[in-house]
GUTI-326370 format. One record per residue (C-alpha): residue number from 1; z, y, x. Coordinates in nm, 4 decimals. Example, Ala and Ser with C-alpha at 12.3 -4.5 7.8 and 13.67 -1.06 7.14 Angstrom:
<sites>
SITE    i         Z         Y         X
SITE    1    0.7800   -0.4500    1.2300
SITE    2    0.7140   -0.1060    1.3670
</sites>
This chain:
<sites>
SITE    i         Z         Y         X
SITE    1    3.0666    2.5135   -4.8425
SITE    2    3.3342    2.4599   -5.1234
SITE    3    3.5807    2.2128   -5.0772
SITE    4    3.3916    2.0126   -5.3354
SITE    5    3.0439    2.0947   -5.1840
SITE    6    3.2343    1.9375   -4.8575
SITE    7    3.3321    1.6587   -5.0224
SITE    8    3.0064    1.5409   -5.1819
SITE    9    2.8034    1.6237   -4.8564
SITE   10    3.0503    1.3759   -4.6394
SITE   11    3.0475    1.1210   -4.9786
SITE   12    2.6521    1.1339   -4.9170
SITE   13    2.6543    1.0956   -4.5564
SITE   14    2.9104    0.8021   -4.5107
SITE   15    2.7423    0.6264   -4.8107
SITE   16    2.4316    0.6590   -4.5722
SITE   17    2.6119    0.5073   -4.2509
SITE   18    2.7251    0.2979   -4.4790
SITE   19    2.3759    0.1318   -4.5874
SITE   20    2.2760    0.1696   -4.2164
SITE   21    2.5714   -0.0327   -4.0983
SITE   22    2.4665   -0.3064   -4.3605
SITE   23    2.1292   -0.3259   -4.2389
SITE   24    2.1983   -0.3591   -3.8997
SITE   25    2.3871   -0.6165   -3.8865
SITE   26    2.1291   -0.8027   -4.0279
SITE   27    1.9224   -0.7496   -3.7901
SITE   28    1.9362   -1.0714   -3.6005
SITE   29    1.7136   -1.2209   -3.3010
SITE   30    1.7125   -1.5780   -3.2954
SITE   31    1.3112   -1.5931   -3.0719
SITE   32    1.3669   -1.4433   -2.7501
SITE   33    1.3506   -1.6426   -2.4454
SITE   34    1.7254   -1.6705   -2.4045
SITE   35    1.7542   -1.8102   -2.7439
SITE   36    1.4346   -2.0730   -2.6894
SITE   37    1.6180   -2.1518   -2.3841
SITE   38    1.9814   -2.2061   -2.5402
SITE   39    1.8122   -2.4010   -2.7580
SITE   40    1.6360   -2.6317   -2.5107
SITE   41    1.9246   -2.6412   -2.3431
SITE   42    2.1326   -2.7883   -2.6550
SITE   43    1.8652   -3.0106   -2.6875
SITE   44    1.8231   -3.1629   -2.4192
SITE   45    1.4820   -3.0773   -2.3823
SITE   46    1.3399   -2.9823   -2.0920
SITE   47    1.0690   -2.8730   -2.1391
SITE   48    1.1666   -2.6164   -2.3189
SITE   49    1.3627   -2.4808   -2.0324
SITE   50    1.1164   -2.3302   -1.9348
SITE   51    1.1066   -2.0540   -2.1765
SITE   52    1.3419   -1.8390   -1.9279
SITE   53    1.1520   -1.7548   -1.5925
SITE   54    1.3171   -1.8229   -1.2378
SITE   55    1.3974   -1.4748   -1.2123
SITE   56    1.5493   -1.4588   -1.6070
SITE   57    1.7385   -1.8207   -1.4518
SITE   58    1.8630   -1.6671   -1.1097
SITE   59    2.0145   -1.3804   -1.3635
SITE   60    2.1947   -1.6068   -1.5442
SITE   61    2.3032   -1.7880   -1.2540
SITE   62    2.4807   -1.4583   -1.1625
SITE   63    2.5756   -1.3936   -1.4700
SITE   64    2.7795   -1.6955   -1.5278
SITE   65    2.8478   -1.6971   -1.1827
SITE   66    2.9529   -1.4953   -0.9132
SITE   67    2.8930   -1.1774   -1.1138
SITE   68    3.1617   -1.2756   -1.2908
SITE   69    2.9781   -1.1043   -1.6418
SITE   70    3.1154   -1.3985   -1.8771
SITE   71    3.4104   -1.3060   -1.8649
SITE   72    3.3811   -1.0077   -2.1132
SITE   73    3.0087   -1.0553   -2.2404
SITE   74    3.0671   -1.3517   -2.3927
SITE   75    3.0553   -1.5229   -2.7952
SITE   76    2.7375   -1.4944   -2.9739
SITE   77    2.7279   -1.0899   -2.9719
SITE   78    2.7830   -1.1220   -2.6363
SITE   79    3.1102   -0.9152   -2.6073
SITE   80    3.4959   -0.9969   -2.6399
SITE   81    3.5224   -0.6433   -2.7990
SITE   82    3.7923   -0.5959   -2.5696
SITE   83    3.8225   -0.2230   -2.3916
SITE   84    3.7731   -0.2431   -1.9726
SITE   85    3.8025   -0.0267   -1.6917
SITE   86    3.5151   -0.1485   -1.4768
SITE   87    3.6045    0.0707   -1.2385
SITE   88    3.2652    0.2863   -1.2606
SITE   89    3.3229    0.6357   -1.1027
SITE   90    3.2786    0.9902   -1.2943
SITE   91    2.9229    1.0996   -1.3030
SITE   92    2.8633    1.3750   -1.1058
SITE   93    2.8926    1.7600   -1.2666
SITE   94    3.0343    1.6206   -1.5775
SITE   95    3.4505    1.5688   -1.7034
SITE   96    3.5592    1.2640   -1.6374
SITE   97    3.5129    1.0565   -2.0386
SITE   98    3.8448    0.9148   -2.1182
SITE   99    3.7100    0.6266   -2.2995
SITE  100    3.8486    0.4854   -2.6048
SITE  101    4.2519    0.6357   -2.4980
SITE  102    4.0959    0.9804   -2.5486
SITE  103    3.9030    0.8942   -2.9461
SITE  104    4.2292    0.6822   -3.0961
SITE  105    4.3949    0.9710   -3.2306
SITE  106    4.0258    1.1258   -3.3212
SITE  107    3.9493    0.7945   -3.4843
SITE  108    4.3245    0.7807   -3.6994
SITE  109    4.2902    1.1082   -3.8467
SITE  110    3.9543    1.0392   -3.9614
SITE  111    3.9036    1.0689   -4.3361
SITE  112    3.6336    0.8429   -4.2764
SITE  113    3.8137    0.5563   -4.0266
SITE  114    3.9169    0.2393   -4.2236
SITE  115    4.1969    0.3605   -4.4267
SITE  116    4.0211    0.7085   -4.5484
SITE  117    3.9504    0.7998   -4.8714
SITE  118    3.5421    0.6975   -4.7987
SITE  119    3.7076    0.4020   -4.7127
SITE  120    3.5610    0.0685   -4.9099
SITE  121    3.9067   -0.1400   -4.8803
SITE  122    4.1917    0.1070   -4.7902
SITE  123    4.4071   -0.1369   -4.7569
SITE  124    4.2658   -0.3899   -4.6098
SITE  125    4.2393   -0.5496   -4.2361
SITE  126    4.0856   -0.3520   -4.1011
SITE  127    4.2768   -0.0513   -4.2467
SITE  128    4.5795   -0.2041   -4.1164
SITE  129    4.4640   -0.2534   -3.8200
SITE  130    4.4493    0.1169   -3.7113
SITE  131    4.8305    0.1726   -3.6985
SITE  132    4.8471   -0.0999   -3.4020
SITE  133    4.5938    0.0439   -3.2098
SITE  134    4.7386    0.0663   -2.8413
SITE  135    4.6989    0.4489   -2.7228
SITE  136    4.7451    0.2941   -2.3691
SITE  137    4.7392    0.6424   -2.2449
SITE  138    4.8115    0.5342   -1.8956
SITE  139    4.4738    0.3345   -1.8867
SITE  140    4.1839    0.6570   -1.9366
SITE  141    3.8457    0.4968   -1.8810
SITE  142    3.8625    0.1966   -2.0690
SITE  143    3.5355    0.1088   -2.2860
SITE  144    3.4468   -0.1533   -2.5629
SITE  145    3.2754   -0.4668   -2.4143
SITE  146    2.8827   -0.3638   -2.5508
SITE  147    2.6529   -0.6175   -2.6658
SITE  148    2.3893   -0.7181   -2.3701
SITE  149    2.1148   -0.7975   -2.6456
SITE  150    2.1844   -0.4528   -2.7771
SITE  151    2.3096   -0.2368   -2.4806
SITE  152    2.1082    0.0787   -2.3498
SITE  153    2.0367    0.1096   -2.0151
SITE  154    2.2787    0.0969   -1.7898
SITE  155    2.5178    0.3851   -1.6646
SITE  156    2.4561    0.4756   -1.3013
SITE  157    2.6087    0.1384   -1.1091
SITE  158    2.6186   -0.0687   -1.4459
SITE  159    2.3860   -0.3468   -1.5247
SITE  160    2.3086   -0.4654   -1.8487
SITE  161    2.1778   -0.8563   -1.9554
SITE  162    1.8825   -0.6274   -2.1233
SITE  163    1.7774   -0.4176   -1.9258
SITE  164    1.7262   -0.6368   -1.5306
SITE  165    1.3692   -0.4581   -1.4204
SITE  166    1.5768   -0.1336   -1.4644
SITE  167    1.7774   -0.2137   -1.1760
SITE  168    1.6922   -0.0160   -0.8648
SITE  169    1.5538   -0.1110   -0.5677
SITE  170    1.8533   -0.2526   -0.2998
SITE  171    1.7604    0.0688   -0.0568
SITE  172    1.8485    0.3521   -0.3628
SITE  173    2.0748    0.1720   -0.5319
SITE  174    2.4127    0.2928   -0.6067
SITE  175    2.6910    0.0813   -0.4430
SITE  176    2.9000   -0.0923   -0.6462
SITE  177    3.1780    0.0311   -0.8341
SITE  178    3.4742   -0.0909   -0.6775
SITE  179    3.6716   -0.2959   -0.9438
SITE  180    4.0098   -0.2115   -1.1375
SITE  181    4.3248   -0.3252   -0.9909
SITE  182    4.3756   -0.5126   -1.2348
SITE  183    4.0533   -0.7266   -1.1518
SITE  184    4.2016   -0.8052   -0.8394
SITE  185    4.5122   -0.9041   -0.9468
SITE  186    4.3667   -1.2560   -1.0725
SITE  187    4.1691   -1.0977   -1.4153
SITE  188    3.8098   -1.1453   -1.4010
SITE  189    3.5593   -0.8538   -1.3419
SITE  190    3.2688   -0.6858   -1.1202
SITE  191    3.2460   -0.8738   -0.8006
SITE  192    3.1169   -0.7537   -0.4738
SITE  193    2.8237   -0.9200   -0.3105
SITE  194    2.9365   -0.9753    0.0576
SITE  195    2.6880   -0.7418    0.3204
SITE  196    2.5217   -0.8763    0.5879
</sites>
């Protein structure tokens, strides 16, 4: 492929990606059981509170209570948009994923980033934030908090609000991850349930 052909192909891919991203931003759900529950809660509609099953209400109590999920999964997207190391162990037989710290150099060098030649606003806020990205190489394994409503199946030992049925039985469930030291230093994070 010549350089001109490669640039033309990149432009097609970039524009297709932008079109898909614009479409995905419009995909909103306002009629899930949790949405109906929140609307009923706001309207003080006792009958509407039945939108959640007993099991879902117990999950919600854990989410905002002992499990500490709401510390990171909050706001309209149920994500703080930040990066956290929640202490998940590496997957056996696979290389350790460095998370955010391993991708920052690639993001800055990519011509498709917010400051690159394909950007719609190469001098805008998003482009300016690229210079402020913290490499923080001392903390590999930090990943962005996914929005709960669109999270894929959880990694082993992790959970998502979108996949309560995928939770393994207690006999086969892996031990919960050990909290990162920053979580035990007064910062919220995953909590272990006392056994016994």
